[in-house]
N, C-alpha and C positions, 0 to 999 in steps of 0.2 A: 016506446021508451026503451032506451038501451042502458044496460048496466055496465058500469066501468069496473074493471078488476083492480083491486088494490095491489100495488106493486110492493116488492120486498123493501125497497128504499123507504116507501111511505110507512110501512109497518115498523121499521127500525126507528124512524123519526117519532112516530106516535108512542112507541115504547119508551124512548128516551125522554119524551116530554112527560109521560106518566110517572116515570121514576123521579124526575125533578120535582114534580108537583106533590107526589105522595111522600117522598122522602124529606121534604122541606121541614124545618123546625116549626113547631107550633108557636103561637103567640105566647110570649112570656118565657119561653125557653132560651131565647137568645141571651147570652151573657150570664145566665143564672146557673148553668150546669145542672139544671133540673132540681136544684135545691129549693126548699120552701124558705120564704123570707124569715129571718130571725129578729126577734124583738131587740131593741137597743137597750143595753144595760145602762141604766141612769148613772150609777156610781162611777163606772168606768168611763162613760162619755164625759161627765162633768169634770172628772179628774183630768182627762186629756184636754178638754176645752180650757180648763184653768191653766194648764201648762202652756198651751198655745197663746192664751191671752197674756200670761206673764211674760213669755218670750217676746211677743210683739210689743208689749208696753215698754220693755227695756230697749228693744231695737229702735222704736220710734220715739223714745225718751218722753213717755207720758207719765204723769204722776197724779192720777185720779183715784178716787175711792175704789172704783171697779178694778183698777190695776193693783191696788194694795190688797184687795180681797183675793184676786187671782194669784198673787204671789205669796199669800199666807197659807202655809200647809195645814194650819189648825182650823180652817173653815169647815163648817159642817157639810155633810154630803147633801147635794141638791137632789130633787126628784122632778119628774115630769108632772104637769098638772093632771088632775083627775080626768080620766077618759082619754088621755093622750098616750098613744102607743106607737111611737116612731120605730122604724126598723133600722138595722145595722147600716144599710146603705145610706139612709138619711143622715146618720151621724158622720159617716165618711165624707159625704158631700159637704156637709157643714164645715168640718174641720179643714178640708181642702180649700174651701172658699175663704175661711179666715186666714189661712196661711198665704193665700194669693192676694189678699186685699192690700191696697196701698196704705201708707201711713195716714193719709188724709181721710180715707174711708174708714180706717180703723178708729180714728179719733172719734167718729160719731158712735161707734159701738161701745166705747168706754167712757163717754162724756159724763161728767157729774150731773149735768142737767140736760134733759132732752135727748137722752141716748136712744139709739135705734138698734134694731136687730137685723142681721143679714137675712135676706129672704130665704137663703138656703138653710138657715138655722131656726126659722120660724115654723117648727113642726106642727104645732097645734094652735093656730091663731084663734083668739077668743071669738071673733066674728064668724068663724067656721063651725062653731058648736051649734047643734040644733036647739 
């Protein structure tokens, strides 16, 4: 049995591969800058959501009860259901989805009867509770 000597070029390639593998970001670090997820502030989120809802209702010329509530600054502050703890990223995704929705889609979110909720905004669906 003969032994083969490892050449300098092979060592350099092996070292480069090890650096790439060892220096790679860990799962969860990409895009988070190493920060822990922060809980979504309910008061701030619902205030911003009402602002988006009101603007979209005016833009799409809707006159539903949900639109009237969204545009009424005297409405009481909402909170998340018990046991529901969305994070800031969840709120950002929800608001972007609402802003990007077409008027036809938005009509279903603010309908007086049979309204729906955007999947991006359904943080704690009742069926997901244990």
